[in-house]
C-alpha positions in Angstrom: 147.4 215.3 138.8 145.1 214.7 141.9 142.0 213.5 140.8 138.6 215.4 141.5 136.1 213.7 143.9 132.5 214.4 143.3 129.3 213.1 144.3 125.9 212.3 142.5 124.4 215.3 144.3 127.3 217.5 143.0 126.5 216.3 139.5 122.8 217.1 140.1 123.6 220.5 141.4 126.0 221.2 138.3 123.1 220.4 136.0 120.5 222.4 138.1 122.7 225.6 138.4 126.3 226.1 137.8 126.6 228.9 140.6 125.2 226.7 143.0 127.8 224.1 142.1 130.6 226.8 142.4 129.7 228.0 145.9 129.2 224.0 147.2 131.9 222.3 145.5 134.4 224.4 143.9 134.5 227.1 146.6 134.0 224.5 149.1 131.9 227.0 151.4 130.4 226.0 154.5 127.1 227.5 155.9 125.7 227.7 159.4 122.9 225.0 160.4 120.0 227.6 160.2 120.7 228.6 156.4 120.5 225.0 155.5 117.4 224.0 157.5 115.3 223.6 154.5 117.8 221.5 152.7 118.3 219.3 155.8 114.7 218.4 155.6 115.7 215.3 153.1 118.7 214.5 155.1 116.6 213.9 158.5 113.9 211.8 156.5 116.7 209.8 154.9 118.4 209.2 158.1 115.3 208.2 159.8 114.5 205.5 157.3 118.0 204.2 157.5 117.8 203.9 161.4 115.0 201.8 161.1 116.7 199.5 158.6 119.8 199.6 160.6 118.8 199.6 164.2 115.1 199.0 164.1 114.0 202.4 165.4 110.5 203.5 164.3 111.1 206.1 161.3 108.7 208.8 162.9 110.2 208.4 166.4 113.8 208.7 164.9 112.6 211.7 162.7 111.1 213.4 165.7 114.6 212.9 167.7 116.6 214.6 164.9 114.0 217.5 164.6 114.4 218.2 168.5 118.2 218.5 167.7 117.6 220.7 164.9 115.4 222.8 166.9 118.1 223.2 169.8 120.8 224.1 167.1 118.5 226.9 165.7 117.4 228.1 169.2 119.2 231.5 168.5 118.6 231.9 164.8 116.0 234.8 163.3 112.2 233.9 163.8 111.8 233.2 160.1 114.6 230.5 160.4 112.5 228.8 163.0 109.6 229.2 161.2 110.7 227.7 158.1 112.2 224.7 160.4 108.7 224.1 161.8 107.4 223.6 158.3 110.3 221.3 157.3 109.6 219.1 160.3 106.0 219.1 159.8 106.5 217.9 156.0 109.5 215.3 157.1 107.1 213.9 159.9 104.5 213.1 157.2 107.1 211.5 155.0 108.0 209.3 157.8 104.7 208.6 158.5 104.1 207.8 154.8 107.1 205.4 154.9 106.1 203.6 158.1 102.4 202.9 156.8 104.1 201.7 153.3 106.1 199.2 155.5 103.3 197.9 157.4 100.6 197.9 154.7 102.7 196.7 151.5 105.4 194.6 153.4 107.8 195.8 150.7 110.8 193.7 151.9 109.2 190.6 151.8 111.3 187.9 149.9 114.2 190.2 150.4 117.2 190.2 152.7 119.2 193.6 153.3 122.9 193.1 152.5 124.0 196.6 152.7 123.0 199.8 154.2 124.4 203.0 153.3 127.1 201.2 151.4 130.2 203.5 150.3 130.8 203.1 146.4 133.7 204.9 144.8 133.7 204.9 140.9 137.0 206.0 138.9 135.8 207.8 135.9 137.7 209.6 132.9 140.8 207.5 133.3 141.1 208.2 137.0 140.6 212.1 136.7 137.5 212.0 138.4 136.5 209.9 141.5 132.5 209.4 141.8 131.5 208.7 145.2 128.1 207.6 146.5 126.1 205.6 148.8 123.9 202.9 148.0 120.9 203.3 150.4 119.9 199.8 150.7 121.2 196.7 148.8 118.8 193.6 148.8 119.2 190.0 147.8 116.4 188.2 146.7 115.2 185.0 148.8 112.4 182.8 147.8 110.3 183.9 144.6 113.1 186.5 144.2 116.0 184.2 144.5 119.0 185.3 142.3 117.9 188.8 142.2 119.9 191.8 143.5 118.3 195.0 144.0 119.2 198.6 144.7 116.6 200.8 146.7 117.0 204.6 146.5 115.1 206.7 148.8 113.7 210.0 147.8 112.7 212.3 150.5 110.7 214.7 147.9 108.2 214.0 145.1 107.6 215.6 141.9 106.6 219.1 142.6 104.6 220.5 139.4 101.3 221.6 140.8 98.3 220.3 139.8 94.8 221.8 140.6 92.1 219.5 142.3 88.6 220.0 143.4 89.9 219.9 147.1 93.0 222.2 146.4 96.3 221.1 145.1 98.2 218.1 144.6 101.4 217.6 142.4 102.4 215.6 139.7 104.4 213.2 142.1 101.4 212.8 144.3 98.7 212.3 141.8 97.1 208.7 141.3 95.1 206.9 139.1 91.3 207.6 140.0 92.3 211.1 141.3 90.0 214.1 140.0 91.6 217.0 138.2 90.3 219.5 135.7 90.3 219.7 131.8 90.8 222.8 129.8 87.1 223.8 130.0 87.4 223.7 134.1 85.1 220.4 134.2 86.3 217.7 136.6 87.9 214.6 135.0 89.3 211.4 136.2 93.1 210.2 135.9 93.1 206.9 134.2 96.6 206.3 134.0 100.0 207.3 135.0 103.5 206.7 133.7 106.3 205.8 136.0 108.8 208.5 137.1 111.3 209.3 134.4 114.3 211.5 134.4 115.0 212.3 130.7 115.8 216.0 130.9 113.3 218.8 130.8 112.4 221.9 129.1 111.2 225.2 130.7 108.0 226.6 128.9 107.7 230.3 129.3 104.7 232.1 128.3 104.0 235.8 127.5 102.4 236.6 130.8 105.4 235.3 132.8 104.0 231.8 133.7 106.5 229.0 133.5 105.9 225.0 133.5 108.7 222.6 133.4 108.1 219.5 131.4 110.0 216.7 129.8 110.8 216.2 125.8 108.0 213.7 125.7 105.3 216.3 126.7 102.4 217.6 124.3 100.7 220.8 124.5 97.3 221.8 123.1 98.1 224.9 120.9 96.7 227.3 118.1 99.5 227.6 115.7 100.2 229.8 112.8 98.4 233.1 111.7 94.6 233.3 110.8 93.7 233.8 107.5 92.4 237.4 106.6 88.9 237.8 107.9 89.1 235.0 110.5 90.2 235.2 114.1 92.9 233.5 116.2 90.1 231.4 117.7 89.1 229.8 114.5 92.7 228.2 114.2 92.3 224.6 114.9 93.3 223.5 118.4 96.1 220.8 117.9 98.3 218.6 120.0 101.9 219.2 119.2 104.9 217.9 121.1 107.1 220.3 122.9 110.0 219.5 120.6 108.1 220.6 117.5 107.0 223.7 119.3 110.9 224.3 120.2 111.9 223.8 116.6 109.0 226.1 115.1 108.8 228.9 117.9 108.9 231.8 115.5 107.0 231.8 112.3 107.1 235.0 110.1 109.1 236.9 112.6 106.4 236.1 115.6 105.7 233.8 118.3 102.8 231.9 117.1 102.1 229.0 119.5 99.2 229.7 121.6 97.6 227.8 124.6 94.1 228.7 125.4 93.1 230.2 128.7 91.5 227.2 130.8 87.7 228.1 131.5 86.3 228.5 135.0 86.5 225.7 137.6 83.1 223.9 137.4 82.6 223.1 141.2 79.5 222.4 143.5 78.4 225.2 146.1 80.3 225.2 149.2 79.6 225.6 152.9 81.2 229.0 153.4 81.6 230.6 156.9 81.0 234.2 155.6 79.0 235.5 152.8 81.4 235.7 149.8 80.4 239.0 148.7 80.7 240.3 152.4 84.1 238.7 153.0 85.3 240.4 149.7 84.1 243.9 150.7 85.8 243.3 154.1 89.1 242.2 152.6 89.2 245.1 150.4 88.3 248.0 152.8 87.5 246.5 156.2 89.0 247.0 159.5 91.4 244.3 160.5 89.9 244.1 164.1 86.2 244.0 163.4 83.8 243.8 160.8 83.4 247.5 159.8 83.9 248.6 156.2 84.9 252.0 155.4 82.9 253.4 152.2 80.7 256.1 150.9 77.2 256.2 151.9 76.1 255.1 148.3 77.9 251.8 148.5 76.1 250.9 151.6 72.9 251.7 150.1 73.9 249.4 147.5 74.5 246.8 150.3 70.9 247.3 151.5 69.6 246.9 148.0 71.4 243.6 147.8 69.4 242.5 151.1 72.2 242.9 153.7 71.2 244.4 157.2 73.4 247.0 158.3 74.5 248.3 161.6 74.6 252.0 162.4 76.6 254.2 160.0 79.4 255.9 161.6 80.7 259.0 159.8 84.6 259.3 159.5 85.7 262.8 161.3 88.8 263.0 159.0 87.0 262.0 155.7 83.5 263.4 155.7 82.9 261.6 152.2 83.0 258.2 153.9 81.4 256.3 156.8 82.1 253.2 158.9 79.6 250.3 159.0 79.3 246.7 159.8 76.8 244.4 158.2 74.9 242.7 160.9 76.6 239.5 162.1 79.8 240.0 160.1 82.1 240.6 163.1 81.2 237.4 164.8 81.4 235.6 161.6 84.9 236.8 160.9 85.9 235.9 164.5 84.5 232.4 164.2 86.4 231.8 160.8 89.7 233.0 162.4 89.8 236.1 160.0 90.0 238.9 162.4 93.7 240.4 162.6 94.5 237.7 159.9 93.2 238.9 156.6 93.4 236.1 153.8 91.0 234.2 151.5 90.5 230.8 153.1 91.2 228.0 150.7 87.7 226.7 150.7 86.7 229.9 149.0 89.0 229.2 146.1 87.0 225.9 145.5 83.5 227.3 146.2 81.1 227.3 143.2 81.6 229.7 140.1 78.9 232.2 141.7 80.6 232.0 145.1 83.9 232.7 144.0 82.4 235.6 141.4 80.8 237.2 144.3 84.0 237.2 146.5 85.7 239.0 143.4 83.0 241.3 143.3 83.1 242.1 146.9 86.9 242.7 146.5 86.6 244.9 143.4 83.6 246.9 144.5 85.7 248.1 147.7 89.2 248.0 146.3 89.3 247.9 142.4 88.9 250.3 139.6 88.2 250.4 136.0 90.9 251.8 133.8 89.3 253.2 130.8 92.6 254.1 128.9 93.8 250.4 129.1 90.2 248.8 129.1 91.3 246.8 132.2 90.0 246.2 135.7 92.6 246.6 138.5 92.9 245.9 142.2 96.0 247.1 144.0 97.2 246.2 147.6 100.4 246.0 149.6 99.7 242.6 151.2 101.6 240.5 148.8 100.2 237.2 150.0 96.6 238.4 149.9 97.1 240.0 146.4 98.5 236.5 145.0 95.3 234.9 146.5 93.3 237.4 144.4 95.1 236.5 141.5 94.6 232.7 142.2 90.9 233.6 142.5 90.6 235.3 139.3 92.5 232.1 137.7 89.7 229.8 138.9 87.4 231.9 137.2 88.8 231.5 133.8 90.6 235.0 133.7 94.2 235.8 133.0 95.3 238.1 135.6 98.4 240.0 135.3 100.3 240.6 138.8 102.9 243.3 138.2 104.8 244.7 141.5 106.2 248.1 141.7 107.0 250.8 143.9 104.3 253.4 144.8 103.9 256.3 146.9 101.0 257.9 148.9 100.4 259.3 152.6 104.4 260.3 152.6 105.4 256.5 152.2 107.1 254.8 149.6 106.0 250.9 149.4 106.0 247.8 147.4 102.4 247.7 145.8 101.0 244.5 144.0 98.3 245.4 141.2 96.5 242.6 139.8 95.0 243.4 136.5 92.5 241.6 134.2 90.4 242.4 131.0 86.6 242.2 131.4 86.2 240.1 128.5 84.0 237.1 129.9 82.5 238.9 133.0 82.1 242.1 134.7 83.9 241.9 138.2 81.9 244.5 139.7 78.5 244.5 141.3 78.1 247.9 142.5 76.5 250.1 139.7 78.7 253.1 140.5 81.7 250.6 139.0 80.1 248.2 137.0 78.4 250.9 134.9 81.7 252.3 133.7 83.0 249.2 132.2 82.8 249.2 128.4 83.2 246.3 126.1 86.6 245.0 125.2 88.1 245.4 122.0 88.7 242.3 119.8 92.4 242.5 120.3 92.1 242.6 124.0 89.7 239.6 124.0 92.2 237.7 121.9 95.1 238.5 124.3 92.9 237.6 127.3 92.0 234.4 125.9 95.3 232.9 125.2 99.0 232.6 126.3 101.9 232.7 123.8 104.8 230.4 124.2 107.6 232.7 124.0 110.6 230.3 124.8 111.5 226.8 125.4 114.7 226.3 127.1 116.5 223.5 128.7 115.7 223.0 132.2 116.8 221.1 135.5 117.7 217.6 135.4 114.9 216.4 137.6 112.2 213.4 137.6 108.8 214.0 135.7 105.8 211.8 135.0 103.1 211.9 132.6 99.1 211.4 133.3 96.0 210.3 131.2 92.6 211.7 131.8 89.1 210.7 130.7 88.4 214.4 129.5 86.9 214.6 125.9 89.6 217.3 125.2 92.4 215.0 126.7 93.7 217.8 128.7 94.3 218.7 132.3 95.5 221.8 134.3 98.9 222.5 135.5 101.0 225.1 137.3 100.0 227.8 139.5 98.2 229.6 136.6 96.1 226.4 135.8 97.5 226.1 132.3 95.9 223.4 130.0 98.2 220.8 128.7 97.7 217.6 126.8 97.8 214.3 128.6 100.6 212.2 126.9 99.9 208.8 128.6 98.7 205.7 126.6 99.8 202.2 127.3 102.7 202.4 124.7 104.0 205.6 126.3 103.9 204.1 129.7 106.2 201.4 128.3 108.4 204.0 127.0 108.6 206.0 130.2 110.0 202.8 131.9 112.7 202.5 129.2 113.6 205.9 129.8 114.0 205.3 133.9 116.4 202.6 132.8 118.8 205.4 131.8 119.1 206.8 135.5 122.7 207.2 135.8 122.8 207.0 139.6 121.7 203.3 139.5 123.7 202.8 136.5 126.8 203.8 138.1 126.3 201.6 141.3 125.5 198.6 139.1 128.4 199.1 136.9 130.9 199.5 140.2 129.3 196.6 142.0 130.0 194.3 139.1 133.3 195.6 138.2 134.6 195.7 141.9 132.7 193.1 143.8 131.2 190.8 140.9 127.7 191.5 142.1 125.2 191.7 139.2 122.4 194.1 139.9 119.2 192.9 138.1 116.7 195.5 139.7 116.4 198.9 141.0 113.6 200.7 143.1 112.8 204.4 143.7 111.1 205.0 146.9 109.7 208.6 147.0 108.2 209.8 150.0 105.1 211.8 149.7 105.1 215.4 151.2 102.0 216.3 153.2 101.8 219.4 155.2 98.5 218.7 157.1 99.4 216.3 160.0 95.5 215.9 160.4 95.5 214.1 157.0 96.5 210.4 156.5 99.7 210.3 154.8 99.4 209.3 151.2 101.2 206.2 149.7 104.7 206.3 149.0 105.6 206.2 145.3 107.5 203.3 144.3 109.0 202.9 140.7 110.5 199.4 139.8 113.2 199.4 137.1 114.9 196.5 135.7 118.8 197.0 135.3 120.0 195.8 131.9 123.6 196.0 130.5 122.9 197.9 127.6 121.0 200.6 129.4 123.7 200.9 132.0 126.3 201.3 129.1 124.2 204.1 127.7 123.9 205.9 131.1 127.6 205.5 131.9 128.4 207.2 128.5 126.1 210.0 129.5 127.7 210.6 132.8 131.0 210.6 131.3 129.9 213.5 128.8 128.6 215.5 131.9 131.9 214.8 133.9 134.2 215.8 130.9 132.5 219.2 130.8 132.7 219.6 134.8 136.1 218.6 135.0 137.3 221.2 132.5 135.4 223.9 134.1 136.6 223.0 137.5 140.3 223.1 136.4 139.9 226.6 134.6 137.6 227.9 137.3 136.7 230.9 135.0 134.0 233.3 136.8 132.0 233.8 133.6 131.3 230.0 133.4 129.4 230.0 136.8 126.4 231.7 136.0 123.0 231.1 137.9 120.2 229.3 136.5 116.8 230.9 137.7 114.2 228.5 138.6 111.5 227.6 141.2 114.0 226.0 143.4 116.1 229.2 143.9 114.6 230.0 147.3 115.3 226.7 148.7 119.0 227.2 147.9 121.4 227.9 151.0 123.5 230.0 148.7 120.6 232.2 147.8 121.9 235.3 149.7 125.7 235.4 148.2 124.1 234.3 144.6 121.5 237.4 144.7 124.1 239.8 145.8 126.2 239.0 142.5 125.5 241.6 139.9 127.2 240.0 137.2 125.2 237.8 134.5 121.9 236.6 135.3 121.9 237.6 139.0 119.2 240.2 138.9 116.9 237.6 136.9 117.5 234.9 139.3 116.7 237.5 142.4 113.6 238.2 140.7 112.5 234.8 140.1 113.4 233.6 143.6 111.3 236.3 144.9 108.4 235.6 142.8 108.3 231.9 143.4 109.5 231.3 146.9 108.4 234.3 149.0 105.1 234.4 147.4 103.1 231.5 145.9 105.2 228.6 147.7 105.7 230.3 151.2 101.9 231.3 151.1 100.9 227.9 150.5 102.8 226.5 153.4 101.6 229.0 155.7 98.0 228.4 154.6 
């Protein structure tokens, strides 16, 4: 029987998504360069670092040269491919800059001699039925105080990517540092006091009843209200308790109902920002303004309302086609919009999403007064638009105000057209999102049920997730919580001194390092004593100084190597059996945040069997909405 030849990337792809593994390994599909530009980002950064160690080339210069080559190969590609490539080059440049800065500031190779670069390793597994191939990025021999040590360096091009909101915008779990400022469950700023090492111990995808998802590891804790209230008491009177995700998973249903509830975070508590355009007027213009000027089209009564609020207006111009509305521009609005780069470019600048509570509320009220409605039957406030990126920003704005908005795309008809509409809906339980009396006076009080639903998210499932690195942080918040994910969901900090030690123990199980250490000792009699992960931080803004490289040092011990080898053998047994049988029903897609980066996204999404439809919806939701909007910003 001819042995199967697999790589560590193949294993990661298999654990991440079986259909990805089928396309790339079983079917051995090759794709044109433009389709793989996003994935080649990591390859270019990796190669640039290797050129530094092998040939002495500056990593930034090496990456720039490879980027030019990538541009040449995509010269005839569609524009969206070129745009994505430019984003990748920007990110890659900052990765290379971060690595260069780490080299010169930290001198990480002092007392180490490089004895191998991209050293090929082949490991027979399962009695020779599988050959596991890999390359050791850097193999180092200790000198001076490190004499007798052998270390593996593993270069990682991308860091942990769980979004974490900060007063300045967003960071990620991979990038956050001790001393950084994040938010607790009440929206109050708090300081990160500790962070664990990176660990790869498996994950769960935690899904909530509003569609939110967060990936966490099996050690994670959540602050939840569990169980059902006693008669005469509300859900809010159930104690808020920190429970492990394992406990939540095992007790997901009680009395036939999902009962673990995570409270919605409070509004972000931030100081007033220096904004280029009055936030209320900006909201009005974004809702019903002309793209090319500061004109807003509404009824006379609306402009009477603006004057009562103290805004000076230019002359009102009746709309000949619609006699019930007029067009009018507040004095100075066109110039302010032009200076802010908003004309012909409608969006909410990031600075507005981190303004004070009153500034953010004014922006929301401007949007809702011009483009929002009150749904009496449902008891909700709704804003609908066809600009997906803008509506996702409106959704994000509502989240910063302590609300739980729902974004539900659907097909809509109007003016003889069928379009994709993006309504964002909230319950007016903690604030009234209108300022204009014509709309604000229609809002009635919400029912107790509506208040309860708006104040919490229910955990509806806990499912095995992708095999990706994770980390934990500790914060100085009295509630020991911080916010995570696009919807700023409160979660419990899980790091104490003993937990950092536990995290280090889990890192020892990294199967890739374990396989390399096992092979070097078995074939070359080289005893590896230490491994190091080098994560290059993603920074999309070249005007910012590259952030420090994330470094995790791991001792390599025989007992943990044996544990990791046993783990990888169990995975290979399953892979080998499935590849030999190659049965279509075994290659189902696994929907996740990374779907949009997959080079096989289109053939996967054209598939109709299994979970293809769900995969398509999730990829569209995450990638072509939130993630690309953040890149473009």
